[in-house]
C-alpha positions in Angstrom: 51.8 -4.8 -1.5 50.3 -4.6 -5.8 47.8 -1.7 -6.0 44.2 -3.0 -7.3 42.8 -2.8 -11.0 39.0 -2.8 -11.2 38.9 -5.7 -14.3 34.8 -4.9 -14.1 32.2 -4.2 -11.9 29.9 -7.2 -12.6 30.6 -10.7 -12.6 28.1 -13.4 -13.3 30.5 -16.2 -11.9 31.4 -14.0 -8.6 27.5 -13.2 -8.5 26.5 -16.8 -8.0 29.6 -18.1 -5.5 28.2 -15.5 -3.0 24.2 -16.3 -3.1 25.8 -19.8 -2.9 26.7 -19.0 0.8 22.8 -18.0 1.5 21.2 -21.7 0.4 21.8 -23.0 4.0 19.4 -19.3 4.9 16.8 -19.8 2.3 14.0 -20.1 4.3 14.7 -16.9 5.4 15.4 -15.3 2.5 11.8 -16.4 0.9 10.1 -15.6 5.1 12.1 -12.1 3.8 10.9 -11.4 0.5 7.5 -12.8 1.6 7.1 -9.9 3.8 8.9 -7.7 1.5 5.4 -7.3 -0.8 3.0 -7.6 2.3 4.8 -4.8 3.1 4.7 -3.5 -0.2 0.8 -4.4 -0.7 -0.5 -2.8 2.5 1.4 0.7 1.5 0.2 1.3 -1.1 -3.6 0.2 -0.2 -3.5 2.8 2.6 -3.9 5.7 0.7 -6.7 3.6 -1.8 -8.7 3.5 1.0 -8.0 7.1 2.2 -8.8 8.3 -1.6 -11.9 5.8 -1.1 -13.1 7.1 1.9 -13.3 10.2 1.2 -14.8 10.3 -2.4 -17.3 7.5 -1.4 -18.0 8.4 2.8 -17.0 12.0 3.4 -17.2 14.0 1.0 -19.9 12.3 -1.0 -22.3 14.1 -3.3 -24.7 13.2 -5.7 -26.5 14.9 -8.8 -29.9 14.8 -9.8 -31.4 14.4 -13.6 -35.2 14.1 -14.3 -36.2 10.3 -15.5 -38.3 12.6 -18.1 -34.9 14.3 -19.6 -32.4 11.9 -19.2 -31.2 8.7 -22.2 -29.4 6.8 -22.3 -26.9 8.5 -24.3 -25.9 10.3 -20.9 -26.4 7.0 -19.0 -23.8 5.3 -21.3 -22.0 9.0 -20.2 -21.5 8.1 -16.6 -18.7 6.3 -15.3 -19.7 2.6 -14.3 -17.8 3.1 -11.4 -19.8 5.6 -9.5 -22.9 4.9 -7.8 -26.2 5.5 -9.3 -29.5 5.3 -7.8 -32.2 4.9 -10.0 -35.8 6.3 -8.7 -39.1 7.1 -9.9 -38.6 10.7 -10.4 -35.0 10.9 -10.9 -31.8 9.8 -11.6 -28.9 10.0 -9.3 -25.3 10.1 -9.9 -22.3 10.8 -8.2 -20.7 11.0 -11.8 -19.3 15.0 -11.5 -17.4 14.7 -15.1 -20.9 15.8 -17.6 -20.8 18.8 -15.0 -24.8 18.5 -13.5 -24.9 20.2 -10.5 -24.3 17.8 -7.1 -26.6 19.3 -4.4 -28.1 16.3 -2.8 -27.0 13.9 -0.3 -28.8 10.4 0.0 -28.0 7.3 2.3 -30.5 4.3 2.8 -33.1 4.2 4.9 -32.9 1.8 7.9 -34.7 0.8 11.1 -32.9 3.4 13.5 -35.9 5.3 16.1 -33.8 8.5 16.1 -33.4 9.1 11.8 -37.2 7.9 11.8 -37.9 10.7 14.3 -35.7 13.1 12.4 -37.3 12.6 9.0 -41.0 13.3 10.5 -39.4 16.5 11.7 -38.1 17.7 9.0 -40.0 16.0 6.1 -40.5 19.6 4.6 -36.8 18.9 3.8 -36.0 15.6 4.1 -37.5 13.4 1.3 -38.3 9.6 1.7 -38.5 7.0 -2.1 -37.7 3.9 -2.3 -35.8 2.7 0.6 -33.6 5.8 0.2 -33.2 9.2 2.2 -32.5 12.9 0.3 -32.0 15.7 1.4 -30.6 18.6 -0.3 -26.6 19.6 0.5 -28.1 23.2 1.4 -30.5 22.1 4.0 -28.1 19.6 5.3 -25.7 22.1 6.6 -27.9 23.6 8.1 -28.9 21.1 10.8 -27.1 20.5 13.9 -24.6 18.1 14.3 -26.2 16.0 15.9 -28.9 16.4 13.4 -26.7 15.5 10.6 -25.0 12.7 12.9 -27.6 11.2 12.9 -29.0 10.8 9.3 -24.9 10.0 8.2 -24.4 7.6 10.1 -24.6 5.0 8.1 -21.2 6.7 6.5 -19.8 7.2 10.5 -19.9 3.8 10.8 -18.0 3.4 7.4 -15.3 5.8 8.2 -14.4 4.4 11.7 -14.1 0.8 9.7 -11.6 1.7 7.2 -9.9 3.2 9.8 -9.7 0.6 11.6 -8.7 -1.2 8.8 -6.0 1.5 7.8 -4.9 1.3 11.3 -4.4 -2.3 10.6 -2.9 -1.8 7.9 -0.2 0.7 9.2 0.8 -1.5 11.8 1.0 -4.3 9.5 3.0 -2.6 7.3 5.3 -2.2 10.1 5.5 -5.4 11.2 6.5 -7.8 8.1 9.1 -4.3 7.1 10.4 -4.7 10.1 10.6 -9.2 9.6 11.8 -8.0 6.1 14.9 -6.1 7.9 15.7 -7.9 10.7 15.9 -11.6 8.6 17.9 -9.6 5.5 20.1 -8.3 8.0 20.2 -11.8 10.3 20.7 -13.6 6.4 24.1 -10.5 5.8 25.2 -11.7 9.4 25.2 -15.5 8.7 26.9 -15.4 5.8 29.5 -12.8 6.5 30.6 -15.6 9.2 30.8 -17.9 6.3 33.1 -16.0 4.3 34.8 -14.7 6.7 35.5 -18.9 8.7 35.8 -20.0 4.7 38.3 -17.2 4.2 40.5 -17.9 7.9 40.7 -21.3 7.0 42.0 -20.6 3.6 44.6 -18.3 4.7 45.8 -20.6 7.2 46.8 -22.7 4.8 48.7 -20.6 2.4 52.4 -21.6 2.8 54.2 -19.4 4.3 56.2 -18.2 1.3 53.1 -16.4 0.0 52.5 -15.6 4.2 56.1 -13.7 4.4 55.8 -12.1 0.9 52.2 -10.6 1.5 51.6 -7.8 3.6 49.6 -9.2 6.7 47.4 -5.9 7.0 46.9 -5.5 3.4 45.9 -9.1 4.0 43.2 -8.1 6.3 42.1 -5.0 5.9 41.3 -6.6 1.7 39.8 -9.5 4.0 37.6 -7.4 6.4 36.7 -4.5 4.0 35.6 -7.4 1.0 33.0 -8.9 3.7 31.6 -5.7 5.1 30.9 -5.1 1.7 29.1 -8.5 1.0 27.1 -8.3 4.1 26.4 -4.3 2.7 25.2 -6.0 -0.5 22.8 -8.3 1.6 21.7 -6.4 4.0 20.8 -2.2 1.8 21.0 -3.6 -2.1 19.7 -6.6 -2.8 16.9 -5.6 0.1 16.6 -2.1 -2.2 15.9 -3.4 -5.5 13.5 -5.8 -4.0 11.7 -3.1 -2.6 11.4 -1.2 -5.5 10.6 -4.2 -8.0 7.9 -4.2 -5.7 7.1 -1.4 -5.1 6.5 0.0 -9.0 4.5 -3.8 -9.7 2.2 -3.0 -7.4 1.6 0.5 -8.2 1.4 -1.0 -11.7 -1.4 -3.2 -10.4 -3.1 -0.4 -8.5 -3.4 1.4 -11.0 -5.0 -1.2 -13.7 -7.1 -1.7 -10.9 -8.7 1.9 -10.7 -9.1 2.4 -14.1 -11.2 -1.4 -14.1 
């Protein structure tokens, strides 16, 4: 049997003929692509939620500047994405880039009875101003675990909520990934079946002269290997290309979102 020669690595005409076999399964392919994008979105959102939770709810601290010392120039330098709380005597902000000491913790004043009792009990270190509770980080760390939990109750609830969102994204990402892999594998198997049937029908219609001159083992091997390569294209190559494309696009969108 004559040795095969690779004329070129890519042929658009052959690619179009291969992709034409997916037309009966275009619905499955579309769903698989959508599932892939959702899985990628979930994968990218998880670290963003984790970063926001740590910065805004777990390690949140505020810097303080007196109103008499702050001016429009300093206010203009504060990152607008950071929290700014302007109270009668002081301005508090979470932006650390200006070099001011971040010595305070602030949270909203609620109607929680335990919180109000704690404020009365610790009025020497816990200050209330315009519906906000203000306490130095040093004094906060001296409180008991129970007292800290009372003060940071809203942060704890927010962490729990975001934890559930993170878990939901994790489960959703796994489900969408499974759906995408399953549908692409299903499509690949169905396309492989259609191609094999077409090759079989084409082969049995060949003349006896052709079948007599062509080694049967080589013919069967070529058909089997080529069809398996096409199956590999649908289940691995195409999926990897779409995955990489959606990941790059998602990373760029996430970077612009975080920088906005």
